[in-house]
N, C-alpha and C positions, 0 to 999 in steps of 0.2 A: 446427891447433886450438890448440896450445900458444901459437903466435905470436899468434893472435887473442886468446887469454886474457890474455896479457901486455899486449897493446895495450889491451884493455878495462880491465885492471887499472890501466894507466898513465893512462888517461883518467878513470877514476872517482875516483882519489885526490884530484886538485885539487878536484873537485866536492864531495867529502865535506868537505874542509877549508873550502871556502867556506861550506857549510851550517853546519858547526860554528862558524865565525867569526861568521856572521850570528846564530846562536842565542846565542853568548856576548854579542854586542853587544846583542841584544834583551833578554837577561836582565839585563845591566849597566844598560841604560837603564831597564828596568822597576824594577830595584832602586833606582836613583837617584831615580826618580819616587816610589817608595814611601817611601824614606827622607825625601825632601823633604816628602811629605804628612804623614808621621808627625811630622816636626819642626814643620811649620806647625800641624798639629792639636794637638800637644802645647803649642805656644806659645799658641795660641788658648785651649786649655783652662786653661792656667796664668793667662793674662790674665783670663779669665772668673772664675776662682776668686779672683784678686786683687781684681777689681772687686766681686764679691759680698762678699768679706772687708772691703774698704774701705767699702762701703755699710753693711754690718752694723756695722762699727766706728763709723762716723759716727753711725748711728742709736742705737747703744747708748751713745755718748758724750754724748748730749743729757741734760741734767738741769736740774731746776728746784729751786733752793734745796737742792741736794744729793740730790734724789730723781730717779732715772733714769726717763726716759719716751721714748716713740716718737712721732713726728709723727702727728697724727690721733687722739691719745688725750687723756684728761682726767686730770690728776695733782693730787694734794693733798700739801701740805707744811706743816710747822710752821715759822714764820718769826719772827724776833725783833721786839720792839717797841723803838723808840727812846725817848729820854727825853720827847720831844714827844708821841709816840703814847701813852705811858703816862699823861701828864698829861691828854690828851684823853679817854682811856678811863676815867679816874677821875672825870670829871665826873658829877654826879648821884649820888655816893656808891657808884659801882661799884667792886668789887674788881678790881684790875689783874691780868689773867691772866699766866702765865709766857711766853706766846707768842700769836701770832695764827695762824690757819689760812688758808692761801692756796690757791685752786683755779685751775688754769690749763688751758684747753682750746685746742688748736692744730689748724689744718687739716692734712690729710694731706701737703701739700707744704711744710710749715713749715720754713724755713731761717732761723735766727736772725741770719745774716749780712746778711739783707735787712731792709728796713723793713716793719713790719706795723701796721695800725690795730688798736687795742685797745678792746674794749667792756667797760665796767665797770658791772655792775648794782648797783642799790640797791633792796632789797626793802622791803616794808611790814613794820612791826613786829607787825602783827596775826597771830594764829595761830602766833606764835613762829617766823616765817619767817626764814631766813638769806639773805644775798646769794647764796650758792652754790646755794640752792634755785631762785631765779629764773634763775640762769645756766643750770642744767640744764633746767629745765622750760619756760622762756619764750624763751630767746635762743640756746641752743647750736646747734640745728639750722640755723636761718636764718643766724646769725652765721658759722658755719663755711662754709656754702654761699656766702656773700658774701665769703669770704676774710679774715675777721677772727679775731684772737686774742681770747679771752675770759678775763677775770681777775676773781676775787672774793676779798674778804678778810673774815673773820669771827673772832669769838672762839672758843676751844675749847668754851665753853658759852654759853648765852644770858645776856645781861646782865640784871642786876636792873632797871636802867632803860635801856631800849634807845633811847638818845639819838642825835641826829645826830652828836654828838661821838664817841660810841662807834663808829658806823658809819664816820666819817671816819678814826678812828685805825686800825681794822682794814684799811680799804681802802688807806691810805697804807703800812701795813706790807707788804701784798701787792705794791704797786707798787714799793716800794724793793727787795723781794726780786727782782722782775723785772729791775730795773736792775742789781742786783749780778750776776745770773746771766748776762745777755746784754748785753755791752758795746755801747753805742750805742742801746739801747732807750729811754734817757731822751729821745730825740728822736722816738720813735714817737708818732703822733697818738692821742689818747684821746677816746672818746665815752662819756658816762655815760647810763645808761638807768634809768628808774624807772616802776613801775606802781603805781597807786593810792596808798597811803601812801608807796611808794618814789618816786613822782613828786613828792612833797613833799620827801622826804629828799634827793633828788638836787639840790634847790635849794641845799643847804648843802655836800654832798659835792663837787660839781663846782667851785665857787669855791675850796674848800679845796685841792683838787688843783692848781688853777691857781696859787694863792698859794704852793704848795710846788714850783713849777717844772715842773709837768706841762704838756704841750702839749694842752690841752683844746680840741677843735675842734667838738664837737657835744654836744647834750643832747636825749635822746629821752624824752618824757613821755607817758604814756597813762593815762587814768582818774584824773587829778588834778583835784580840784575847788577847790583853793586855790593861790594863788601864793606859794611860799616862795623862789623864785629871787631875786626883788627884795630880800627881806630878807637872804638869804644874801650877795648881792652887796654890800649896804650894810654888813653886819656884818663880813664876812671881808676885804673890800677887796682883791680879786685884781688890781686895776689896770684902767684904762680899756680896754685891749686885749681884756679878757674880754667886752666888749659885742659883739665881732665873732663870738662863738661862735654857731654855727648851732643854732637851736631848732626841733625838730619835735614838734608836738603831735598825737597820734592819738586820735580820739574815736569811740566806738561810738554809733551813732544810737539804739540802744535802751538805752543805759546809764542806769540809774535812780539809781546811786550818784554818778556824776559826769556830769551831763547835758551834752549838746552845748553848750547855752547857757552852762553854768558853765565849760566848758573854753574857749569863745571869750572869756569874760570874763577868764579866767586869761591867755590870750594877749594881750588888750588891756593888762592891767597890766604884763606883762613888756615889751611894746613901749614902754609909757610910761616904763619905767625906762631905756630906751636901747638895748635889744637890737633890731637891725634886720634880722637874717637869720632870718626866721621863716616856717614853713609849718604849715598845719593840714590834716590828712587825716582824712576820716571813712570809716567802713566799716559794713556791715550786721552788727551784733552788739551785745552788751551790755558789761558791765564785764569786759573781757578784753584780753589782748595779741594783736593781730592780726598774723599772720606776714607778710602782704602789706605792711602798713604798716611793719613793722620793716624789711623788705627795702628799701622805698622810702627810708626814713630813712637807712639805712646807706649806700646808694648815693649819696645826696645829701651826706652827711657826707664821703665820700671826695673830693668835689670841692674841699673845703677842706683836705684832708690832704696835698696835693701840695707 
């Protein structure tokens, strides 16, 4: 029995060692896999954290004229007036304000390193409206959906005499702030938009911007019953190339303030001046800005912004 016991003991010892060795190897392998997983997971976590931090840093680093903002938002900033802009603002006996107020709206994917088309509204002087009012109420939703940046310039208070020169001065101040903030933005294409009295005012603001080096590629007018663009072109003299600017006129079929017939007459006068890229769109509605027409115009203007 003793001999058998020793024999059994002799045979069981190497089996036990083999089992123990296997277990040690399995534990070691499992530990190595776990450590590797922890390392990779930690690395991924760290990279994710870094990516979030970088994205947040990039977003928080955006500013317009010194005011921080995030893409997809609307920001307001006080911006300085140049000597030329002060001179324009003073026309009509207006007191020159200490600064202009610029409002910028950007799409959610706004990246200032890329080129963006810019829509600049000019509002009517009726009802003490400001350019930024039209930006928010008439153009922001459609403009952002179409991938445009929107920019408006106004005085801090209403002007005593709300002249085209005043509107031009404040708009130029906002555009110069854009150019200072985002290098390369001086090459971004610009379209001007005006409704009702703003459709008349844009006839002076658009050539003024072009005269000052802006790349004006489109003018959108709706509800305008008089042609002021021809006079603005003659007075401001932005150059013959300005006649290549695309003009889109939007007319409500039930508009009693600026009838379809009047707006077709405006188009005829503008064409006679020498503008040759023109479209007229009509819609079921009255004296209003039509979103569908705005969208069509902005898409057409982008064809000339390339």
